[in-house]
NUKERO-516487 format. One record per atom (N, C-alpha, C, CB): x, y, z; residue in one letter. Coordinates in steps of 0.1 Angstrom, whole numbers, plus 5000, padded with zeros to 4 digits. Glycine has a CB too. Layout:
// residues N
XYZa;...
***
This chain:
// residues 258
500749875000m;499949985001m;501050125001m;498949965014m;500450244994q;501050334994q;500150474996q;501850314984q;500550515006l;499550705011l;500350795008l;499250755030l;499750895003y;499850974999y;499151095006y;499750944989y;499551175015h;499551225030h;499951385034h;500651135037h;499651425045n;500351525049n;500451495064n;499751645045n;501351525070p;501051485088p;500051555091p;502251515100p;499751735090m;498851805095m;497051785092m;499451935090m;497051715081s;495751695074s;494851605080s;495851655060s;493551675083t;492851635094t;492451465088t;491551755097t;491951445071c;491651345064c;492751285066c;491351365051c;493951305062s;494651175065s;494951155076s;495651145059s;495251195089q;495351135103q;493851065105q;495651255116q;493151085100k;491650985099k;491850875091k;490251075090k;492450875077v;493150695072v;494250685079v;493650655055v;494750715085r;496050695092r;496250645105r;496550805093r;494550675114l;494450625125l;493650465122l;493550745134l;493150465113v;492450375110v;493550245102v;491350455102v;494650265095l;495550235096l;496250155105l;495850305094l;496550225114a;497550195128a;496450085136a;497850375140a;495050145140e;494250005143e;494249895134e;492850015145e;494749885124k;494549765119k;495749685114k;493749775109k;496949785121s;498649735119s;498949695106s;499149615128s;498449815099l;498549805081l;499949885080l;496949885070l;500849825074d;501949885066d;501949975054d;502649785063d;502150065050f;502250165046f;503650265036f;501750195056f;503750255020d;504950355021d;504250475016d;506450325012d;504750545024s;504750695026s;505250785020s;504950735034s;503850865009i;504450965005i;504051115008i;504250954994i;504251185011i;503551335020i;504051435005i;504751385041i;502551505007l;502951605001l;502851745007l;502351604991l;503351805004d;503351955012d;502252055002d;505252045012d;501252035010l;500052125007l;500252285005l;499252105019l;501352355012q;501252505012q;501952545002q;501452575024q;503152444995q;503952414983q;503152404968q;504752284987q;501652324969g;500952334960g;501352164957g;501152464950g;501352124959e;502051934955e;501151914951e;502551814964e;499651914958q;498751814954q;498251824941q;497751804961q;498851964935f;497952034919f;498951994910f;497752234916f;500051884912k;500751884906k;500551734890k;501651904917k;500451784884p;499651664870p;499551484873p;500651674854p;500951474879d;500651334882d;500151304893d;501651254883d;499551374903y;498851304915y;497451334910y;499351374932y;497751474903l;495751524900l;495151364893l;495451694882l;496051284887a;495851174877a;495051064887a;497551114870a;496451084903l;495050994911l;494151034919l;495450884919l;493851174921n;493151204930n;492851394921n;494051184947n;492051344913p;491551524905p;491151634912p;490151524896p;490451584932l;489951684932l;491251764944l;488351674936l;492251724939a;493551814944a;493251784960a;493452014939a;493651694969v;493151664984v;493951564987v;491651624987v;493751575000v;494751425009v;493951365012v;495651445023v;494251265020p;494751145017p;494351044999p;494251075030p;495751024993t;494850934984t;496050794990t;494750994961t;494750704987l;495450534989l;495450434981l;494850464999l;496550404974v;496750294964v;497150144968v;497650334955v;496350094968d;496449924972d;495649854960d;495649874991d;496949754958d;496449634949d;496649724933d;494449584954d;497549844934h;497449914922h;496050044919h;497349784912h;495350014931q;494150074927q;494150184935q;492949994929q;494050344928a;493750414933a;492750484941a;493950434929a;492550484956m;491350494963m;491450674968m;491350374976m;490150784970i;489850894973i;488950894985i;489250944962i;488750934990e;488051044999e;488450995014e;486251044998e;488851035023s;488750975033s;487650875039s;489051055039s;486550905041t;486150815048t;485450685042t;485350875056t;485750695027l;485550555019l;486350445020l;485450575006l;487650565019i;489150505018i;488950375035i;490750695019i;488450445044n;488550405054n;487050245056n;488450565063n;486350315045e;485250175044e;485850095034e;483550205039e;486850145028y;487650005022y;488349925027y;488650015013y;489250035037l;490149895047l;489449815058l;491449955055l;488249885060e;487149785072e;487149675058e;485049875080e;486449695048e;485949545039e;487349435036e;485349605020e;488449555031r;489349485028r;490549415040r;489749565018r;490249465050y;491249405060y;490049385069y;492549495066y;489149305071p;487849315085p;488549305100p;486549165086p;490249275103g;490149265116g;491249355120g;490249125122g;491149405135p;489949395140p;489349505137p;489849365152p;487449495139a;486749535133a;486049635138a;486249465129a;485749745130l;486049875131l;484349915130l;487249945118l;483349855125t;482149865120t;480949795136t;482149765104t;480349805137p;479249755146p;478849645139p;478149845150p;477949535147s;477849395145s;476249415141s;478349285159s;475649535143t;473849525140t;474149645127t;472349595158t;472949625116a;472649695112a;472149855116a;472149645108a;471349875121v;471150005131v;472550085136v;470349955145v;473450005143e;474350095148e;475350125137e;475050035160e;475650055124r;476350055116r;475450215104r;476549885111r;474250175105h;473750275101h;474550415108h;472250255105h;474150445121q;474350535127q;475550565125q;473950525138q;477050475122v;478250515119v;477850615106v;479250395117v;477850525094r;477750625085r;477050755085r;477250565077r;475450785089l;475350865097l;475850965100l;475450845102l;476750985109f;477651055117f;478551145109f;478450975125f;479551045101t;480651005091t;480051075082t;481050835088t;478351085073k;477751235067k;478351375069k;476551255073k;477651335080v;477651455088v;478951545094v;476951405098v;480051445094i;481451535096i;481951525078i;482951455110i;481451465071d;482251475059d;481551605054d;482051335049d;480051675057d;479151775050d;479551885058d;477551735049d;479651855070v;479152005081v;480752025084v;477951975100v;481251915093l;482351985104l;483951985093l;482551845121l;484051925080h;484951935072h;485152085073h;484651865059h;484152065060p;484052225051p;484552325062p;482252285046p;484152345075a;484152425086a;485452425092a;483252395095a;485852285093c;487052295097c;488352375084c;487252135102c;488052365076g;489152375063g;488952555068g;488452305040g;487852615068i;487552735070i;488552825084i;485952725072i;487852745091i;488452765103i;490352775106i;487852645110i;491252655100t;492252625098t;492752725094t;492352525093t;492052745082y;492952855075y;492853015080y;492552865060y;492153055083a;492153205092a;492253185099a;491553295095a;493053055106i;494053095126i;494953035119i;493652995146i;495052925119g;496752835117g;497552875104g;496452635115g;496752875094i;497852905081i;497753025073i;497752805072i;496953105078r;497053255076r;498153275075r;496553355085r;498853325089p;500353385093p;501053365081p;501153315107p;501253215082g;502653165068g;502353235056g;502752985063g;501253255052l;500853255038l;500953395037l;499553185034l;500753505048l;500953635043l;502053655045l;500253745049l;502753615044r;504553605044r;504953575026r;505253445056r;504253495023r;504753505011r;504153635004r;504653385003r;504553594988s;503853714977s;502653694969s;504753744965s;502353794971k;500653794968k;500553674957k;500053964960k;501653684945a;501253634933a;501053454939a;502453664920a;501753424950d;502153264953d;500553244956d;503553224969d;500553354966i;499053324976i;497653294964i;498553504990i;497753414953t;496853414943t;496653264936t;497353514934t;498053244930a;498253074926a;497752974931a;499353014926a;497752974947l;497452894955l;495852874953l;497852934969l;495452954955i;493752994957i;493352924945i;493253184957i;493652994932n;493152974920n;493552814917n;493853074911n;494252754920a;494752624918a;493652464921a;496152644929a;492752564932i;491952474939i;490752394927i;491352574952i;490152324923p;489152304914p;488052354918p;488952194912p;487452324930d;486252374935d;486052514937d;485952314947d;485052594929p;484952724932p;484552744944p;484252784923p;483752684948l;483552724961l;484352724974l;482752664963l;485152614975r;486552634986r;487752784979r;487552434984r;487352784964r;488152864962r;487753014967r;488352864951r;486353014970r;485953174974r;486253184987r;484453214971r;485953054994d;486153005009d;487853075012d;486152805009d;488353025003r;489853025011r;490153155011r;491152935004r;490153234997a;489953364997a;489653485003a;489553364992a;488853445012q;488153515020q;488653535035q;487053465020q;488653385039v;489653365052v;491553445054v;489853175050v;492053415041i;493153425035i;493153595039i;493053365019i;492253625032a;492553835034a;491953875045a;491753955022a;491053835055k;490453885066k;490653785077k;489053905063k;491053625078g;490953595090g;489453595101g;491853685094g;489753595107v;488253575118v;487753645113v;488053595134v;487953785107e;486753925101e;486053815092e;487354105090e;486453725083a;486153695073a;484453695074a;486953575069a;483753705063e;482253705064e;482153525064e;481253805049e;482553435062n;482253295062n;482853245075n;482753225049n;483653295084f;484253275096f;483153215108f;484953405099f;482453285113d;481153265126d;480453165116d;480053435131d;479553175107a;478653045105a;479652865104a;477753075088a;481052895099a;481852785100a;482552805110a;482652745090a;482552825123l;482552845139l;481052755142l;482453045144l;480252855142t;478952795148t;478652625143t;477552915142t;479252605130a;478852465129a;479652355132a;478552445118a;481052375129y;481952335137y;480952295152y;483152455137y;480652405159l;480452365178l;479252305177l;480252505191l;478552325162t;476952235167t;477052125164t;475652255160t;478152075155v;478751885155v;479351865168v;480251825143v;480051955175l;480951895189l;479751885196l;482251995197l;478551915196d;477651915206d;476651805200d;477052065208d;476951775188q;475851635186q;476651495187q;475151645169q;477951505191a;478851405196a;478751415209a;480251415192a;478551515215e;478451515230e;476951455234e;478651675236e;475751465227a;474651395231a;474451245228a;473651465227a;475451225221r;475951085218r;476450995227r;476851095210r;477451045233l;478650985242l;477350975254l;480351105247l;476451035260n;475551045267n;474950915269n;474851145263n;475850835279g;475550705284g;476550555275g;473750705280g;477550595270q;478150515260q;479450575260q;477450525245q;480750475260p;481550545255p;482050605243p;482050505259p;481850545234y;482050585221y;480650635213y;482750465213y;480950685200l;479850755196l;479050695193l;479950825189l;479050565188t;478050445179t;477550375188t;478750335169t;478550355205g;477750235212g;479150185222g;476950095199g;479250075223s;480150025237s;481350025229s;479749865245s;481750005216s;482949995214s;483450115202s;483049845211s;484650105201v;485050205186v;485050165178v;486150265183v;484650255167s;484150235155s;485150345144s;482350255157s;484850335135l;484550445119l;484450585124l;482850415110l;483450555130a;482850745133a;483850805143a;481050765141a;484050725151d;485250775165d;486150815159d;485850665176d;487550765149f;488550715142f;488150895132f;488250515133f;486950925124a;486351015120a;486251145124a;485650985120a;486051115136l;485751275145l;487151305152l;484251255159l;487951225161l;488951265163l;490251325153l;489251185170l;490551365147p;491251475139p;490551605143p;491151445124p;489351615144y;488851725142y;488951825158y;487351695136y;489051755170l;489051745182l;490751805185l;488551605187l;491751725177i;492651725175i;493051835172i;492751665168i;492651925159r;492952055153r;492352135161r;492452085138r;490752145171l;491052245181l;491952265190l;490352255186l;492452155196d;493752175202d;494952245193d;494352035205d;495652165185h;496552205178h;496552395177h;496252115163h;495052435177l;494852585173l;494652665189l;493252595162l;494852585200a;494852605213a;493252685218a;496352695217a;492752635209l;490652625213l;490352505220l;489452615199l;491252505229y;490852405239y;489552405249y;491852395247y;488952495246d;487552525253d;486852485248d;486952645254d;486852465231g;485652375224g;485552215231g;486052355208g;486352195232i;486452045244i;485852035257i;487952035249i;486652155265e;486552145277e;485052155285e;487352235279e;484652265270a;483252255274a;482452165276a;482552305268a;482852065266r;481851995266r;482551835274r;481252005248r;481851795283p;482951705294p;482651575293p;482851745312p;482151515286l;482151365278l;482651395266l;480651285276l;482551485257l;483751485248l;484951515251l;483551545238l;484951585260s;486851555266s;487251425271s;487351665280s;486151375279v;486651235284v;487051105274v;485551185293v;486151145263w;485951055251w;487551115242w;484151095241w;488051245242y;489251275232y;490551215246y;489251515226y;490651185256n;491351155267n;491451005260n;490651175283n;490850915262r;490250805260r;490950745246r;488550815261r;490850825235m;490750835222m;492950815220m;489551015217m;492750915227r;494750965228r;495450875233r;495451095239r;494750835241d;495650715249d;495450585245d;495350705265d;494450555230r;494850415225r;496450465217r;493350325213r;496850345212p;498550325204p;498350415193p;498950145196p;497150415183s;496850415173s;497550595178s;495450345168s;496850635183y;497150775181y;498250805183y;496450855189y;499350705189h;500550765187h;501650735173h;501250735199h;500650645165d;501550585152d;500550655139d;501550375152d;499650685144a;499250775131a;499050925136a;497850725123a;499451015147v;499551125149v;500751215156v;498451125154v;500651165170t;502051195171t;503151165165t;502351175180t;503451055160a;505150995153a;504851075140a;505450775149a;503751155134w;504251245121w;504251385126w;503351225107w;503151445135v;502851595134v;504151635142v;501251665142v;505051725135s;505851805142s;505751875151s;506251865138s;506851925163t;506352015172t;506252165170t;507151985183t;507052195158a;507352315151a;505852345142a;508952285139a;505252215139a;503652235131a;503152315147a;502452015125a;502652255157i;502152205166i;502052415174i;503152055173i;503452435170g;503852535182g;503552655172g;505652535190g;503452665156a;502852775152a;501352785149a;503452805144a;500652665150f;499152675148f;498852705162f;498352545142f;499552715173r;499152715187r;499352895190r;500252595198r;500552895187a;500453045182a;499353155180a;500953045171a;499353075168a;497853185160a;497353145165a;497153185146a;496853015172g;495453025181g;495453135189g;495252905190g;496653125203e;496253185209e;496453365209e;496553115217e;496653435196q;496353535194q;494753555187q;497253575188q;494153425192v;492653515184v;491253435194v;492353455160v;491953325203r;490953265213r;490153305219r;491353225221r;490953425227d;489953565234d;488353615226d;490953715233d;488353595208q;487453705204q;486053575201q;488153815188q;486953425203l;486153305203l;484853275209l;486753215206l;483553215209k;482953195221k;482953055213k;481453295228k;483652945223l;483852805217l;482552735226l;485652725219l;482052805238g;481052705249g;480252675242g;480452755262g;
***
């Protein structure tokens, strides 16, 4: 297996977590997203969306992190990361859909507005424009341009933060009376959500986690799993985390995370 990924990417972390849980080895190909390596023609031939990750297994390229994880669950079923009942499996798919449709777009806006913007603003206007214009999706291009220009003052920021916290509230409700998001056992839903709490942590937006006590306990439980070290700690540099946290500290008092 080959995994095209990025250490800080939430979707890359999601797939690395499942690979680690299943003790699956892979050849690592890291893409520098801020240098635009995801837009190179050889990578676009694998992933026309110009995003990470992409998994190549048995000479087949697979994209979309949720679908990659479902593939891994079917292709390498042990240990099982889907529940035994159809109702619980529906709950896994339902929550991962919410993550993909609502949480992930919001995360992109928040991450660029806070964590990535300071580094980008040190680059030339031409470089920034080229990176924005290379994004295939016009809605993502628009959102990216707004947050790079205005940061947390961008027109789309407040709605993104509200959407983010709404999904965290849904997760908090799901954890009432059970240790994991869809029942008594860890599932693909848990590994789908975990990177988005990691992102808040890395951006020094701890209040978004601590204000939700069940989610806070769940977050610590998930970080205690060996897969967390193998999929996150082993890949993410302290310098990258330090830059994100410094940027988050600059704006956290302006944000309502409860």
